[in-house]
C-alpha positions, 0 to 999 in steps of 0.5 A: 239714378238720383242720390235720394234713390241710392240712399232709400236703398241702401237703407231699406237693404241694411234694415232687411239683409244687414251691413254685408249686403248692404254695402256691396248692393250699394256699390254695385247700385252706384258704380253700374254692372262690376265683375266679381274681381272689382267687387272685392277689390273696391268693397275691401270685402272677403270673397267666399266669406262674404262676397260670395255669400252676399252676391247669392243672397241678392240674386236669390231676391232678385235684387242682383241679375248677372250675365255672361260676357263674351271674354268669359266672365261674369258681370252683376247688376244690381235692380235699383228699381226692384229694391225699392219694392222693398217698401211695398212688401206690407201691400203685398202681404196685406192685398194678398191677405184681403183677396185669400184670406189668411193662408195667402197672406202667409204663402206671399210672406213666406216667398217675399222672405225667402226671395224663391221656393218650392211650393211643396217647401211653401206648403210644408211651412205655412202649414206650420205656421197656420197650425201654430195659431189654431187651438189645440187639437186644430190642425192645418192640411196641406190640400187647403194650403195647396188649394191657395198657391193652386188660386194664387197661381191661376191669377198670376200673383205668384209664377215660375222662377226661370231653370236652367236648361236640360242638355245633354252632358258631354264629358270633355266640354268644361260647364260655363262660368254662369248658368244660363236661365230660360223660362216658357211662357206658357210654363209660368204659371202650370203648378205641377202635380203634388200629392202633398198628404199631411198636416201642420205640426206644432214647435215642441220642446227642447226636450221633445226634439232631441227626443224625436232628433234621436229617433230620426237620425236611428230610422235614417240609418236604418233605412239605409241614407237620406229621404228622397227629394221631393216631387217639384225639387228644382222648380221654385216659384217667386212673387209676381209683382207686376201683377200686384201693381196690375191689381193696384192700377185697377183698384185706383181706376175703379176707384176714380171711375166712382169718383168721377160718375157713380158706384154703378159706373166703378162696378161695370169697370171692376168687372171689366178689369176681372174678366181681362186682369189675366189676358191683359198683360201688365204693360198694354195700354188697353184691356182685351175688348169685350163685348157688352154681351159679355159684360151683362153675364159677368156683373155680380148677382147683387147689381140687378140692372137691365142690359138696355141700361148697361148698354147706356153706362157703357155708352156714358162711360166711352162718351166721357171727355176723360175716356175710362172706357172706349168703343173698339166695335159694334160686334156682340152689342159693341166692344168696350175697352178699359184705358189703362194710361189714362191719365185721370187717375195718376195726375194727381199732385201734392199741394202744401200751397193751399185749394186756390194754387191747386185752383192755379195748377187745374188751370194750367193743366186744362189751358195748357200756356196762359199769361198772369192776366188770364190766371187771374181771369179764368181762376176768378183770383185777386191779381196780387194773390195770384202773383204770390201763388205763381211766383210760389209754384215757380220756384217749387218747379211746380210750373214754368214760364215760357218766354214768347218775345215778339222782337229779336231783342227780347225786350220786356216789354215786347214779350209774352209770358206764359206760365205752363206745366211740365207735367214729367218733369213736375211728377219726376220732381215730386218722385224725388221728394217722396223717396228722401221723405221716406228715407227721413221716416225710416232713420227717424225710426231707427233713432227712434229704436236705437235711443229706447234699445235698452228698454226695448231690450227689458221690455222683451225679456219681461215678456219672455219670462212671463210668457213662460210662468202662464205656461207652466201655470204659475200664480196671479201673485208671480205674474204680477211681480215679474209685471212690475219689474217695469216701472210706470214711467218706463211704461208710459214710455213704452207707449209712447215709442210705439205710438211714434213708430205706427205713426212713422210705419202709417206715414211710409205706406202713405208715401209709398202710396203716392211713389206708386202712382207717380212711377205708374204715371211716368212709365205710362207718359213714357209708353203714351205713343 
């Protein structure tokens, strides 16, 4: 765990959960697994009011796990990689919107905001939010939201949370200090049958809410108690982050095939990935074998290519040196798989030294080891420029120098100096730089917001006044008078602030895309046999 990762985790926890949760989360990330007593002593926070509630929040959002030790006490451990995934939340939400429209977007957003929720609670909350955005007289039906939730579960974008196993209660045995949560893999994506009948509700005014609250209280009193628990009580759902990462990876493979070959080849690979997206594990090196006949039947309707042309495309993809597609058998017209650990997809590098350095870097990747003279000849770059570029990349740890002596005394005149690239090392170095970059972007955004805090609060007050006056049917002159409370220089300052914050947010997303590519490459390299 590097200092850059710890700093970034601290900033993300503080921004999303506040100072107390950030303090406990950062402490667990720095120190590793700790019992409750050590957390209280070292952080100096109150046990019941702060530490326990903060741990509940972190466990609810899957950022901290607990484990019962043999000696009977519980230890807590922070999941640093899971904390870093907070940075990718907007991308998950946008992907859900792209695949399942606004309903899917809000379902994923609610699950990410709350960590874990029951299906009935998600459906009601999403239906209410969608109804708020509709025109007067229109509402969102619970059944429509439920259908979208079922589709998300069928494609494994949401999954069940582990549950406490049902065991026969014995009156003499004391309860364990911490429950052990289990989940059957077959039940992870099984949606309970719920008969949710109803429609989304709009927010009411304060007077209506008070009257409605009194009416509800009277009705509950007449009924003789509280309401019954929902039919799916105890079945909680969460976002399957690995499935989203699998989708991002598949999109990267399709894009790489399109750049390498053509659009038809990429559509064939997209079809193969779509056919095996649910059956293939996110950590598998290859997709499930698919026959040529199955692929032909599953192609989109718009691609009217003959079976013979498809076989030619599959043969070209299988024979390509980058090995996007592999052939695993001859039955069914030929069995084909897509290589998930394809290094060409993730072997991207960020260069601030120009295209010639990129050429040298690609040359070293291909040839493995080269002397300086060989680099000059193969790259067709003058000796002086090649030397400067190699030394620049050497100083930045993009390339390394390996000495091969002819004699035991390591005399320079009798030693070969070979340049090479340690791909895994340079990838981890770039990951470290990306983490530092994102942390700097977040700090800069927080600084910009803090410096203009007074102006932002004033703008929000004016917008609230305008909204309330528009709702009551105020005249245009009155509205204009309220708008003039913000002067022209202040309005210009707000526009500048908004533009700067948007740029910083876009930069965070772009750096996170690079982080995803680099992390995927490191994971695939470590898994590769």
